[in-house]
C-alpha positions as CSV (number, residue, x, y, z in Angstrom):
1,M,-24.7,16.6,53.8
2,P,-23.9,17.3,50.2
3,D,-20.4,16.5,48.9
4,E,-20.0,20.1,47.7
5,L,-20.3,21.6,51.0
6,L,-17.6,19.3,52.3
7,M,-15.4,20.3,49.3
8,A,-16.1,24.0,50.1
9,L,-15.0,23.5,53.7
10,I,-11.8,21.9,52.6
11,D,-11.3,24.7,50.2
12,T,-11.5,27.1,52.9
13,L,-9.2,25.4,55.3
14,K,-6.5,24.5,52.9
15,M,-5.8,28.4,53.0
16,S,-4.5,28.4,56.6
17,P,-2.0,31.0,57.5
18,M,0.8,28.5,57.2
19,S,4.3,29.1,55.6
20,A,3.6,28.9,51.8
21,D,-0.1,27.8,52.6
22,C,1.1,24.3,53.3
23,S,-1.2,22.8,55.9
24,P,-0.2,19.6,57.8
25,A,-4.0,19.0,58.5
26,R,-5.4,15.8,57.0
27,F,-9.3,15.2,56.8
28,I,-11.4,12.1,56.4
29,F,-15.0,12.4,56.2
30,L,-17.1,9.4,57.1
31,I,-20.4,9.3,55.2
32,L,-21.2,5.7,54.3
33,Q,-22.8,3.6,57.0
34,K,-20.3,1.0,56.9
35,A,-17.5,3.5,57.7
36,K,-19.3,5.0,60.5
37,E,-19.9,1.5,62.0
38,R,-16.1,0.8,61.7
39,L,-15.6,3.8,63.9
40,M,-17.9,2.9,66.7
41,P,-15.4,0.7,68.7
42,H,-12.9,3.6,68.8
43,L,-15.4,6.0,70.4
44,F,-15.9,6.7,74.1
45,A,-19.4,5.1,75.3
46,G,-20.7,8.5,76.1
47,N,-20.1,9.7,72.5
48,Q,-21.2,6.9,70.5
49,G,-24.9,7.8,70.2
50,K,-24.5,11.4,69.2
51,T,-21.7,10.5,66.9
52,M,-23.5,7.9,65.1
53,R,-26.7,10.4,64.6
54,A,-24.4,13.0,63.0
55,P,-24.9,13.0,59.2
56,V,-20.9,13.1,58.7
57,R,-18.1,12.3,60.9
58,A,-14.9,14.1,60.3
59,I,-11.5,12.6,61.5
60,I,-8.9,15.4,61.6
61,G,-5.3,14.5,62.0
62,T,-1.9,15.9,61.1
63,D,1.1,14.9,59.2
64,R,4.1,15.5,61.4
65,E,6.2,14.9,58.3
66,F,4.3,17.1,55.8
67,F,7.5,19.2,55.1
68,E,8.8,16.1,53.3
69,Q,6.4,16.5,50.6
70,L,6.9,20.2,50.1
71,P,9.2,20.0,47.1
72,R,6.1,18.4,45.3
73,L,3.3,20.4,46.9
74,F,5.1,23.8,46.6
75,P,7.6,23.6,43.8
76,Y,8.9,27.1,44.2
77,R,12.1,26.6,42.4
């Protein structure tokens, strides 16, 4: 999957309907084989095969304290 497509996805997702367009979502895309192999032990056995065959793996998390960075991310004053 081209990097440009992943960046377009992030550009779309970052415009979420959150207050001041500040999203707590954090994304990690695993593309390199070494990174994919590091993920293997953390997957359920039934998901390992299909996950390893996917061209890109995405780990999506949230930053529960994202608001602490708002003065830097959204300096409205």
